[in-house]
KEDREN-63359 format. One record per residue (C-alpha): residue number from 1; residue in three letters; x, y, z. Coordinates in nm, 3 decimals. Example, Ala and Ser with C-alpha at 12.3 -4.5 7.8 and 13.67 -1.06 7.14 Angstrom:
<rs>
R   num   residuo        xx        yy        zz
R     1       ALA     1.230    -0.450     0.780
R     2       SER     1.367    -0.106     0.714
</rs>
This chain:
<rs>
R   num   residuo        xx        yy        zz
R     1       MET     3.467    -5.541     4.634
R     2       SER     3.116    -5.357     4.724
R     3       VAL     3.084    -5.028     4.519
R     4       LEU     3.083    -4.682     4.690
R     5       VAL     2.668    -4.552     4.727
R     6       SER     2.631    -4.177     4.780
R     7       VAL     2.289    -4.140     4.959
R     8       ILE     2.169    -3.767     4.870
R     9       VAL     1.897    -3.592     5.107
R    10       PRO     1.743    -3.265     4.973
R    11       ASN     1.629    -3.079     5.240
R    12       TYR     1.423    -2.775     5.310
R    13       ASN     1.300    -2.692     5.675
R    14       TYR     1.259    -3.069     5.760
R    15       ALA     1.420    -3.044     6.056
R    16       ALA     1.136    -3.206     6.263
R    17       SER     1.199    -3.530     6.043
R    18       LEU     1.554    -3.475     5.910
R    19       GLU     1.691    -3.661     6.228
R    20       LEU     1.481    -3.966     6.201
R    21       CYS     1.589    -3.996     5.849
R    22       LEU     1.978    -3.970     5.886
R    23       ARG     1.965    -4.180     6.159
R    24       ALA     1.807    -4.466     5.950
R    25       LEU     2.066    -4.365     5.665
R    26       LEU     2.352    -4.403     5.901
R    27       ALA     2.194    -4.755     6.037
R    28       GLN     2.190    -4.889     5.686
R    29       THR     2.345    -5.266     5.657
R    30       TYR     2.508    -5.153     5.324
R    31       ARG     2.905    -5.048     5.302
R    32       PRO     3.056    -4.825     5.183
R    33       ILE     2.824    -4.507     5.210
R    34       GLU     2.832    -4.174     5.184
R    35       VAL     2.555    -3.938     5.319
R    36       ILE     2.524    -3.572     5.170
R    37       VAL     2.294    -3.319     5.293
R    38       VAL     2.195    -3.059     5.052
R    39       ASP     2.028    -2.793     5.264
R    40       ASP     1.843    -2.606     5.020
R    41       GLY     1.817    -2.258     5.206
R    42       SER     1.646    -2.361     5.513
R    43       THR     1.566    -2.108     5.773
R    44       ASP     1.538    -2.362     6.056
R    45       ASP     1.837    -2.565     6.228
R    46       SER     1.856    -2.863     5.966
R    47       ALA     2.183    -2.789     5.895
R    48       GLU     2.315    -2.828     6.282
R    49       VAL     2.059    -3.135     6.323
R    50       ALA     2.285    -3.271     5.994
R    51       ARG     2.613    -3.175     6.145
R    52       ARG     2.549    -3.294     6.480
R    53       LEU     2.483    -3.636     6.324
R    54       GLY     2.832    -3.594     6.142
R    55       VAL     2.683    -3.581     5.802
R    56       ARG     2.841    -3.402     5.515
R    57       VAL     2.619    -3.063     5.448
R    58       ILE     2.615    -2.854     5.134
R    59       ARG     2.412    -2.534     5.155
R    60       THR     2.241    -2.297     4.925
R    61       GLU     2.192    -1.934     4.971
R    62       HIS     1.818    -1.957     4.874
R    63       ASN     1.574    -2.207     4.814
R    64       GLN     1.571    -2.335     4.458
R    65       GLY     1.345    -2.665     4.458
R    66       THR     1.378    -3.028     4.517
R    67       ALA     1.518    -3.102     4.158
R    68       ALA     1.775    -2.825     4.194
R    69       ALA     1.902    -2.961     4.519
R    70       ARG     1.907    -3.322     4.394
R    71       ASN     2.117    -3.210     4.099
R    72       LEU     2.381    -3.041     4.331
R    73       GLY     2.415    -3.325     4.533
R    74       ALA     2.491    -3.532     4.239
R    75       ALA     2.759    -3.324     4.169
R    76       HIS     2.926    -3.345     4.469
R    77       ALA     2.876    -3.725     4.504
R    78       ARG     3.165    -3.985     4.438
R    79       GLY     2.930    -4.285     4.444
R    80       GLU     2.878    -4.551     4.162
R    81       ILE     2.508    -4.573     4.295
R    82       LEU     2.295    -4.238     4.376
R    83       VAL     2.023    -4.310     4.606
R    84       PHE     1.787    -4.001     4.639
R    85       VAL     1.627    -3.995     4.989
R    86       ASP     1.375    -3.711     5.098
R    87       SER     1.443    -3.576     5.429
R    88       ASP     1.084    -3.674     5.551
R    89       VAL     1.137    -4.043     5.487
R    90       ALA     1.311    -4.295     5.704
R    91       ALA     1.448    -4.628     5.521
R    92       TYR     1.453    -4.926     5.649
R    93       PRO     1.784    -5.078     5.766
R    94       ASP     1.841    -5.300     5.452
R    95       ALA     1.727    -5.038     5.198
R    96       VAL     2.023    -4.939     5.013
R    97       GLU     2.154    -5.289     5.031
R    98       VAL     1.854    -5.428     4.867
R    99       SER     1.853    -5.174     4.599
R   100       VAL     2.211    -5.185     4.491
R   101       GLY     2.127    -5.582     4.472
R   102       LEU     1.832    -5.527     4.228
R   103       LEU     2.010    -5.288     4.015
R   104       ALA     2.332    -5.510     4.024
R   105       ALA     2.106    -5.816     3.900
R   106       ASP     1.945    -5.609     3.611
R   107       PRO     2.178    -5.378     3.398
R   108       LYS     1.842    -5.261     3.216
R   109       LEU     1.701    -5.141     3.556
R   110       GLY     1.755    -4.762     3.580
R   111       VAL     1.577    -4.685     3.904
R   112       VAL     1.454    -4.891     4.199
R   113       SER     1.186    -4.735     4.404
R   114       SER     1.073    -4.754     4.771
R   115       ILE     0.708    -4.854     4.863
R   116       HIS     0.598    -4.657     5.204
R   117       ASP     0.441    -4.804     5.495
R   118       PRO     0.085    -4.726     5.539
R   119       GLU     0.169    -4.589     5.895
R   120       PRO     0.336    -4.257     5.889
R   121       LEU     0.685    -4.173     6.010
R   122       ILE     0.546    -3.913     6.282
R   123       ARG     0.185    -3.928     6.374
R   124       ASP     0.047    -3.602     6.373
R   125       SER    -0.302    -3.585     6.230
R   126       LEU    -0.574    -3.817     6.119
R   127       VAL    -0.493    -3.617     5.759
R   128       GLU    -0.168    -3.765     5.783
R   129       GLU    -0.323    -4.111     5.852
R   130       TYR    -0.548    -4.080     5.591
R   131       ARG    -0.257    -3.982     5.326
R   132       ALA    -0.023    -4.271     5.462
R   133       LEU    -0.306    -4.521     5.388
R   134       GLN    -0.422    -4.361     5.058
R   135       TYR    -0.055    -4.330     4.918
R   136       HIS     0.048    -4.680     5.038
R   137       TYR    -0.247    -4.842     4.850
R   138       TRP    -0.196    -4.651     4.547
R   139       THR     0.162    -4.750     4.532
R   140       VAL     0.151    -5.098     4.647
R   141       SER    -0.101    -5.182     4.398
R   142       SER     0.157    -5.050     4.109
R   143       GLU     0.437    -5.259     4.247
R   144       GLY     0.628    -5.381     3.971
R   145       PRO     0.755    -5.208     3.667
R   146       VAL     0.632    -4.829     3.627
R   147       SER     0.700    -4.521     3.449
R   148       PHE     0.594    -4.295     3.694
R   149       LEU     0.899    -4.204     3.911
R   150       PHE     0.855    -4.248     4.288
R   151       SER     1.133    -4.035     4.412
R   152       ALA     1.120    -3.997     4.785
R   153       LEU     1.323    -4.278     4.812
R   154       MET     1.496    -4.421     4.491
R   155       ALA     1.846    -4.603     4.380
R   156       MET     1.973    -4.549     4.007
R   157       PRO     2.339    -4.616     3.878
R   158       ARG     2.557    -4.295     3.836
R   159       ARG     2.586    -4.403     3.486
R   160       VAL     2.212    -4.372     3.438
R   161       PHE     2.185    -4.019     3.602
R   162       ASP     2.453    -3.903     3.394
R   163       GLU     2.330    -4.047     3.070
R   164       ILE     1.959    -3.922     3.140
R   165       GLY     2.067    -3.606     3.262
R   166       PRO     1.999    -3.404     3.578
R   167       PHE     1.641    -3.334     3.719
R   168       ASN     1.452    -3.000     3.548
R   169       PRO     1.492    -2.724     3.814
R   170       ARG     1.218    -2.547     3.651
R   171       LEU     0.964    -2.806     3.767
R   172       ARG     0.906    -2.741     4.125
R   173       GLU     0.581    -2.972     4.147
R   174       THR     0.614    -3.249     3.863
R   175       GLU     1.016    -3.281     3.838
R   176       GLU     0.961    -3.670     3.905
R   177       VAL     0.693    -3.717     3.644
R   178       ASP     0.917    -3.556     3.380
R   179       TYR     1.222    -3.738     3.487
R   180       GLY     1.044    -4.047     3.495
R   181       HIS     0.946    -4.030     3.121
R   182       ARG     1.280    -3.908     3.006
R   183       LEU     1.430    -4.234     3.179
R   184       THR     1.183    -4.497     3.081
R   185       GLN     1.246    -4.398     2.715
R   186       ARG     1.611    -4.604     2.778
R   187       TYR     1.556    -4.801     3.110
R   188       GLU     1.290    -4.971     3.334
R   189       MET     1.206    -4.834     3.675
R   190       LEU     1.098    -5.084     3.931
R   191       LEU     0.837    -4.990     4.253
R   192       THR     0.885    -5.276     4.519
R   193       THR     0.770    -5.387     4.873
R   194       ALA     1.152    -5.495     4.896
R   195       VAL     1.256    -5.184     4.969
R   196       ARG     1.055    -5.002     5.253
R   197       SER     1.040    -4.690     5.425
R   198       ARG     0.818    -4.465     5.634
R   199       HIS     0.706    -4.115     5.502
R   200       ASP     0.629    -3.816     5.723
R   201       HIS     0.327    -3.729     5.516
R   202       ASP     0.136    -3.399     5.492
R   203       ASP    -0.070    -3.343     5.817
R   204       ARG    -0.275    -3.047     5.725
R   205       LEU    -0.559    -3.064     5.467
R   206       VAL    -0.531    -2.743     5.324
R   207       LYS    -0.154    -2.812     5.265
R   208       LEU    -0.208    -3.138     5.109
R   209       LEU    -0.514    -3.008     4.879
R   210       ARG    -0.299    -2.712     4.773
R   211       LYS    -0.016    -2.966     4.640
R   212       LEU    -0.208    -3.204     4.498
R   213       TYR    -0.404    -2.930     4.287
R   214       ARG    -0.088    -2.776     4.163
R   215       ARG     0.047    -3.113     4.087
R   216       GLY    -0.262    -3.201     3.888
R   217       ARG    -0.265    -2.873     3.696
R   218       ALA     0.111    -2.902     3.611
R   219       ARG     0.080    -3.245     3.447
R   220       VAL    -0.155    -3.168     3.188
R   221       PRO     0.121    -3.043     2.876
R   222       LEU     0.332    -3.377     2.974
R   223       TYR     0.019    -3.599     2.964
R   224       ALA    -0.125    -3.407     2.645
R   225       ARG     0.160    -3.494     2.435
R   226       ARG     0.223    -3.844     2.550
R   227       ARG    -0.169    -3.917     2.554
R   228       ARG    -0.179    -4.171     2.787
R   229       PHE    -0.144    -4.212     3.163
R   230       ALA     0.200    -4.304     3.350
R   231       ARG     0.237    -4.666     3.394
R   232       GLY     0.181    -4.693     3.781
R   233       PHE    -0.009    -4.475     4.057
R   234       GLU    -0.225    -4.266     3.830
R   235       THR    -0.439    -4.486     3.630
R   236       SER    -0.748    -4.456     3.395
R   237       SER    -0.991    -4.578     3.683
R   238       ARG    -0.830    -4.340     3.927
R   239       ALA    -0.855    -4.046     3.682
R   240       GLY    -1.228    -4.128     3.619
R   241       GLY    -1.291    -4.177     4.017
R   242       SER    -1.158    -3.822     4.050
R   243       LEU    -1.380    -3.658     3.729
R   244       ALA    -1.696    -3.854     3.878
R   245       ALA    -1.630    -3.678     4.236
R   246       LEU    -1.616    -3.342     4.042
R   247       ALA    -1.914    -3.444     3.877
R   248       ALA    -2.104    -3.515     4.156
R   249       LEU    -2.015    -3.178     4.315
R   250       ALA    -2.118    -3.024     4.040
R   251       LEU    -2.460    -3.188     3.984
R   252       SER    -2.548    -3.139     4.348
R   253       PRO    -2.693    -2.779     4.315
R   254       LEU    -2.951    -2.929     4.056
R   255       VAL    -3.148    -3.089     4.319
R   256       ILE    -3.247    -2.718     4.436
R   257       PRO    -3.435    -2.642     4.124
R   258       LEU    -3.495    -2.968     3.984
R   259       GLY    -3.621    -3.146     4.316
R   260       PRO    -3.553    -3.477     4.446
R   261       ALA    -3.578    -3.653     4.139
R   262       ALA    -3.256    -3.503     4.016
R   263       ALA    -3.029    -3.643     4.325
R   264       ALA    -2.994    -3.959     4.106
R   265       LEU    -2.728    -3.785     3.901
R   266       PRO    -2.484    -3.666     4.182
R   267       ALA    -2.550    -4.019     4.363
R   268       LEU    -2.471    -4.208     4.037
R   269       ALA    -2.139    -3.989     3.973
R   270       LEU    -2.045    -4.030     4.364
R   271       ALA    -2.128    -4.411     4.315
R   272       ALA    -1.870    -4.428     4.012
R   273       SER    -1.629    -4.241     4.207
R   274       LEU    -1.651    -4.502     4.520
R   275       LEU    -1.649    -4.788     4.241
R   276       ALA    -1.325    -4.640     4.077
R   277       ASP    -1.127    -4.722     4.438
R   278       LEU    -1.340    -4.989     4.602
R   279       GLY    -1.044    -5.226     4.678
R   280       MET    -0.870    -4.907     4.856
R   281       TYR    -1.206    -4.842     5.076
R   282       ARG    -1.224    -5.228     5.137
R   283       PHE    -0.823    -5.197     5.256
R   284       VAL    -0.904    -4.930     5.495
R   285       ARG    -1.181    -5.081     5.651
R   286       ARG    -0.996    -5.412     5.737
R   287       ARG    -0.704    -5.221     5.909
R   288       ARG    -0.897    -4.920     6.062
R   289       GLY    -1.276    -5.025     6.082
R   290       PRO    -1.597    -4.884     5.955
R   291       LEU    -1.590    -4.550     6.166
R   292       PHE    -1.265    -4.432     6.022
R   293       LEU    -1.349    -4.566     5.693
R   294       LEU    -1.623    -4.277     5.721
R   295       TYR    -1.366    -4.036     5.758
R   296       PHE    -1.116    -4.160     5.506
R   297       GLY    -1.421    -4.160     5.241
R   298       ALA    -1.497    -3.770     5.326
R   299       VAL    -1.108    -3.711     5.302
R   300       HIS    -1.041    -3.863     4.986
R   301       PHE    -1.379    -3.707     4.812
R   302       LEU    -1.219    -3.401     4.857
R   303       VAL    -0.897    -3.537     4.735
R   304       ASN    -1.052    -3.644     4.405
R   305       VAL    -1.237    -3.328     4.364
R   306       THR    -0.912    -3.118     4.402
R   307       ILE    -0.711    -3.354     4.170
R   308       ALA    -0.993    -3.320     3.898
R   309       ALA    -1.011    -2.948     3.955
R   310       GLY    -0.653    -2.891     3.905
R   311       VAL    -0.662    -3.100     3.584
R   312       ALA    -0.931    -2.906     3.460
R   313       ALA    -0.764    -2.579     3.526
R   314       GLY    -0.457    -2.728     3.372
R   315       VAL    -0.646    -2.809     3.055
R   316       VAL    -0.808    -2.446     3.015
R   317       ARG    -0.430    -2.306     3.064
R   318       TRP    -0.319    -2.555     2.809
R   319       LEU    -0.563    -2.444     2.562
R   320       CYS    -0.507    -2.063     2.636
R   321       SER    -0.118    -2.037     2.704
R   322       ALA     0.171    -2.158     2.431
R   323       ARG     0.431    -2.118     2.695
R   324       PHE     0.214    -2.357     2.926
R   325       ARG     0.203    -2.612     2.664
R   326       ARG     0.592    -2.607     2.622
R   327       LEU     0.676    -2.641     3.014
R   328       TYR     0.835    -2.993     2.922
R   329       ASP     0.982    -2.880     2.598
R   330       ARG     1.331    -2.857     2.664
R   331       ASP     1.590    -3.017     2.909
R   332       VAL     1.718    -2.741     3.167
R   333       THR     2.116    -2.815     3.312
R   334       MET     2.184    -2.661     3.636
R   335       GLU     2.528    -2.473     3.717
R   336       VAL     2.627    -2.590     4.042
R   337       SER     2.955    -2.364     4.069
R   338       GLY     2.916    -2.098     4.267
R   339       GLN     2.570    -2.193     4.399
R   340       ALA     2.668    -2.354     4.727
R   341       ALA     2.888    -2.348     5.021
R   342       THR     2.978    -2.652     5.204
</rs>
């Protein structure tokens, strides 16, 4: 007899993609399955979209963040397997079935995470097409055991969630990094192309850069404590590429007082940044051609500079703020009673 799977969809003002997300879940090949939407204080018609499709909706009075929404959904779930799916993600029809099979085959496996396609769920802009390609390449090149939690579509046994504890609701940007660190102290996590999905990525450059800056800054206290990068996605070479991009930008003004000879310094830094992700640039050229590659490279340079700037700001804050250094110090549980209405 198959075990019940509870699919939890945290949502905040994503009505545009929520219907695609839920239709994909309702079309899953696995049964039995329950789908729970945690509408986290949305001001659009997200809740109505979910109800129109016959999905159970739990609403919060105000926005509490993705971590709190996931915790609330888990508290109401009845399944032995929990599947968390962001409301801007559409899973392939066999995603739940494959995830359940992988978890059943290996009791040491705590989480199975999906890899998104290189095409976005909704084509809104060139920025979104950049992000879909970049994110796909970084994740598919990390396929296998990871310590960085890819939470947009992931499955885990209920017993593992109960053992590790809830997501930390204080963390609005890096709850998945914290949770992956905690979980891999006891279990393994698998990132696999066997579980596929499409993601409605950010379609505006400023929004994307702002998110990456905040995430880079907020990761510093955890990485300073661990003294190593997470396994998967954020590698030392990619960190070096981001720092090299920032160095190229910072060194460029030297050309004015020192003359053309000084251009060698930012040029070398830029070359180092490009070499750090040369495989990705080749991948993009094969898929989209040289013209799009020029656009892709320009946007990725800005992304690298932003990530490095966020990390630099995080280091300064870590040096100056004892409170910031304790950002990941203690587990925080969430009281779910009285916070939501069904």
